[in-house]
C-alpha positions in Angstrom: -16.5 -30.6 34.5 -14.5 -31.0 31.5 -17.6 -32.5 29.7 -19.8 -29.5 30.3 -18.6 -27.3 27.4 -19.4 -30.0 24.8 -23.2 -29.6 24.7 -22.8 -25.8 24.6 -20.5 -26.1 21.6 -22.9 -28.3 19.8 -26.0 -26.1 20.4 -25.4 -23.8 17.4 -24.9 -26.8 15.2 -28.1 -28.4 16.5 -30.1 -25.2 15.9 -28.7 -24.9 12.4 -29.6 -28.5 11.7 -33.1 -28.0 13.0 -33.8 -25.0 10.7 -35.5 -25.9 7.5 -33.6 -24.7 4.4 -34.9 -25.3 0.8 -32.9 -27.8 -1.1 -30.7 -26.4 -3.8 -31.9 -27.2 -7.3 -30.1 -29.9 -9.2 -27.5 -28.6 -11.7 -29.4 -30.3 -14.5 -32.7 -28.6 -13.6 -31.9 -25.6 -15.9 -30.4 -27.4 -18.9 -31.5 -25.9 -22.3 -32.6 -28.1 -25.1 -29.8 -29.4 -27.4 -31.7 -31.3 -30.1 -34.7 -29.9 -32.0 -37.5 -31.4 -34.1 -40.6 -30.0 -35.8 -44.0 -31.2 -34.7 -47.2 -30.9 -36.7 -50.4 -30.4 -34.7 -53.1 -31.5 -37.1 -56.2 -29.3 -37.5 -59.1 -30.5 -35.4 -62.8 -29.5 -35.0 -63.6 -26.6 -32.8 -63.9 -27.7 -29.2 -66.5 -26.1 -26.8 -64.0 -26.0 -24.0 -60.7 -25.0 -25.7 -62.1 -23.2 -28.8 -60.6 -23.4 -32.4 -57.9 -25.9 -33.1 -56.2 -24.9 -36.4 -53.1 -26.4 -38.0 -50.0 -25.5 -35.9 -46.3 -26.2 -36.2 -44.3 -26.3 -32.9 -40.7 -27.0 -31.9 -39.8 -30.0 -29.8 -36.6 -29.6 -27.8 -34.7 -32.5 -26.2 -31.8 -32.7 -23.8 -30.4 -35.9 -22.1 -27.8 -36.4 -19.4 -26.5 -39.6 -17.8 -24.3 -40.1 -14.7 -23.5 -42.8 -12.3 -26.4 -42.0 -9.9 -28.9 -40.2 -12.1 -30.1 -39.9 -15.7 -32.4 -37.2 -17.1 -34.5 -36.6 -20.2 -36.1 -33.2 -20.6 -38.5 -32.4 -23.4 -39.9 -29.0 -24.1 -42.4 -27.7 -26.7 -42.1 -24.1 -28.0 -45.1 -22.5 -29.7 -44.2 -19.7 -32.3 -45.5 -16.3 -31.3 -46.6 -17.4 -27.9 -44.8 -16.7 -24.6 -45.2 -19.5 -22.1 -44.3 -20.1 -18.4 -41.1 -22.0 -17.9 -43.0 -24.9 -16.4 -45.4 -25.2 -19.3 -44.9 -27.7 -22.1 -42.2 -29.3 -20.1 -41.7 -33.0 -19.2 -38.8 -34.4 -17.2 -38.0 -38.0 -16.6 -35.5 -38.7 -13.8 -33.9 -42.1 -13.3 -32.5 -42.8 -9.9 -30.0 -45.7 -10.4 -29.4 -46.3 -6.7 -33.1 -46.8 -5.9 -33.9 -48.2 -9.4 -36.8 -45.8 -9.7 -38.2 -43.5 -12.4 -39.8 -40.2 -11.5 -41.9 -38.1 -13.9 -41.8 -34.3 -13.5 -42.1 -31.4 -13.1 -43.5 -31.6 -9.6 -46.4 -29.3 -10.4 -47.6 -31.6 -13.1 -47.5 -31.5 -16.9 -49.2 -28.3 -18.2 -49.5 -28.0 -22.0 -50.5 -25.0 -24.2 -52.4 -25.0 -26.5 -54.6 -27.4 -24.6 -56.4 -30.4 -26.1 -54.1 -30.8 -29.1 -52.5 -34.2 -28.3 -48.9 -33.0 -27.6 -49.2 -33.6 -23.8 -49.8 -37.3 -24.4 -47.0 -37.2 -27.1 -44.5 -35.9 -24.5 -45.5 -38.6 -22.0 -45.1 -41.2 -24.8 -41.7 -40.0 -25.6 -40.6 -40.0 -22.0 -42.0 -43.5 -21.5 -40.3 -44.8 -24.6 -36.9 -43.5 -23.4 -37.4 -45.0 -19.9 -38.6 -48.4 -21.4 -35.5 -48.5 -23.6 -33.0 -47.9 -20.9 -34.7 -48.7 -17.5 -37.6 -51.0 -18.2 -37.1 -52.9 -14.9 -37.2 -49.8 -12.8 -40.1 -49.0 -10.5 -42.3 -45.9 -11.1 -42.5 -43.3 -8.4 -46.2 -42.3 -8.0 -47.4 -39.0 -6.7 -50.3 -36.5 -6.4 -51.7 -34.9 -9.5 -52.3 -31.1 -9.6 -55.8 -30.2 -8.5 -56.3 -27.3 -10.9 -58.0 -29.5 -13.4 -60.4 -31.1 -10.9 -62.8 -28.2 -11.0 -63.2 -28.6 -14.8 -64.9 -31.9 -15.6 -63.8 -32.0 -19.2 -60.2 -31.2 -18.4 -60.1 -33.8 -15.6 -61.5 -36.5 -17.9 -59.0 -35.7 -20.6 -56.1 -35.9 -18.2 -57.3 -39.1 -16.6 -58.0 -40.7 -20.0 -54.5 -39.8 -21.3 -52.7 -41.1 -18.2 -54.7 -44.4 -18.2 -54.0 -44.8 -21.9 -50.3 -44.6 -21.1 -50.6 -47.4 -18.4 -50.9 -45.3 -15.2 -53.5 -46.0 -12.5 -55.5 -43.1 -11.2 -57.0 -43.2 -7.7 -58.9 -40.6 -5.7 -58.6 -40.5 -1.9 -61.8 -38.6 -1.4 -65.4 -39.1 -2.6 -65.5 -35.7 -4.4 -62.5 -36.8 -6.5 -60.5 -33.7 -5.6 -57.2 -35.5 -4.6 -56.0 -37.7 -7.4 -52.9 -39.9 -7.3 -51.2 -41.6 -10.1 -49.1 -44.8 -9.9 -47.7 -47.6 -12.0 -45.8 -50.8 -10.9 -42.9 -50.7 -13.3 -41.7 -48.9 -16.4 -42.3 -52.0 -18.5 -46.0 -51.7 -17.7 -46.3 -48.3 -19.4 -47.2 -47.6 -23.0 -45.1 -45.4 -25.3 -47.7 -44.6 -27.9 -49.7 -41.5 -28.7 -52.4 -40.3 -31.1 -50.4 -40.1 -34.3 -53.3 -38.6 -36.2 -53.0 -35.5 -33.9 -49.2 -35.1 -33.6 -46.6 -36.0 -36.2 -42.9 -35.6 -36.1 -41.6 -33.8 -39.2 -38.1 -34.8 -40.2 -35.7 -32.2 -41.6 -36.0 -33.5 -45.2 -39.7 -33.6 -44.9 -39.9 -30.1 -43.6 -37.6 -29.0 -46.5 -39.9 -30.8 -49.0 -42.9 -29.1 -47.4 -41.3 -25.7 -47.8 -40.3 -26.4 -51.4 -43.8 -27.6 -52.2 -45.3 -24.5 -50.5 -43.0 -22.2 -52.5 -44.0 -24.0 -55.7 -47.6 -23.6 -54.9 -47.1 -19.9 -54.2 -45.5 -19.5 -57.6 -48.3 -21.3 -59.3 -50.9 -19.2 -57.5 -48.9 -16.1 -58.4 -49.0 -17.0 -62.1 -52.7 -17.7 -61.9 -53.3 -14.5 -60.1 -51.3 -12.5 -62.7 -53.4 -14.1 -65.5 -56.6 -13.3 -63.7 -55.4 -9.7 -63.2 -54.6 -9.4 -66.9 -58.0 -10.8 -67.8 -59.7 -8.3 -65.5 -57.8 -5.4 -67.0 -58.8 -6.6 -70.5 -62.4 -6.8 -69.5 -62.2 -3.4 -67.9 -60.8 -1.9 -71.2 -63.5 -3.7 -73.2 -66.2 -2.4 -70.7 -64.9 1.1 -71.1 -65.1 0.8 -74.9 -68.6 -0.6 -74.7 -69.7 2.2 -72.4 -68.3 4.8 -74.9 -70.0 3.1 -77.8 -73.3 3.0 -75.9 -73.0 6.7 -74.9 -72.4 7.6 -78.6 -75.4 5.5 -79.7 -77.6 7.2 -77.1 -76.4 10.6 -78.2 -77.0 9.8 -81.9 -80.4 8.4 -81.1 -81.3 11.6 -79.2 -80.1 13.7 -82.1 -82.2 11.7 -84.6 -85.2 12.0 -82.3 -84.8 15.7 -82.0 -84.3 16.0 -85.8 -87.4 14.1 -86.5 -89.4 16.2 -84.0 -88.1 19.3 -85.6 -89.0 18.1 -89.1 -92.5 17.0 -87.9 -93.2 20.4 -86.4 -92.1 22.5 -89.4 
């Protein structure tokens, strides 16, 4: 009889263990960027799907953490004058040192804005380069890709092409190609390159030189504009003088014509 109370005492613990509770987010999941760079998105021809693609400058943010069990690289892209969802323009690379495995995030997939400008592949290339540098022998954790792009053929092709170019394998578990999965054997099999003609990293001195050159060009244009305004004012004054002269000549001609008519009729 002394053993009967034991199961009753364990019942609340079993019930609590059986209830599903969401896992708490990792303390690193909300880390803000600590290092910043300037990116130049080159002007590209107008795309039928995504529209105009003018020259843009955006900010690349970077934060890195390392511990005994985990390492993290988080990259973000901020677009001036545009408010984005916290999961947009975000790439995370998690390194699990116990399992010797690399996981790319976020879980909902890489979503970039503006679309079709090349910085999505740039983020992937930066994450892969970091992983290859420190954990080239780690395995890559595959996973399902978000299905929101599967209903847009052009977006799906761009996504699959970019991932394959980085060394990932894309597989579909259904004939309609609505459930894509990505995978890769090891980090060393991935490629850390991107389309450099679309996205360039602007160093601090280069950005300062660009601003200085732009300021010099503005001053030169201001001088040219001032000269043109002076010339226009001079031409306006000359035009006014010519108009007055022509008016006087017309009046004198009319006076002479009237005088001749008056003489002829006398």
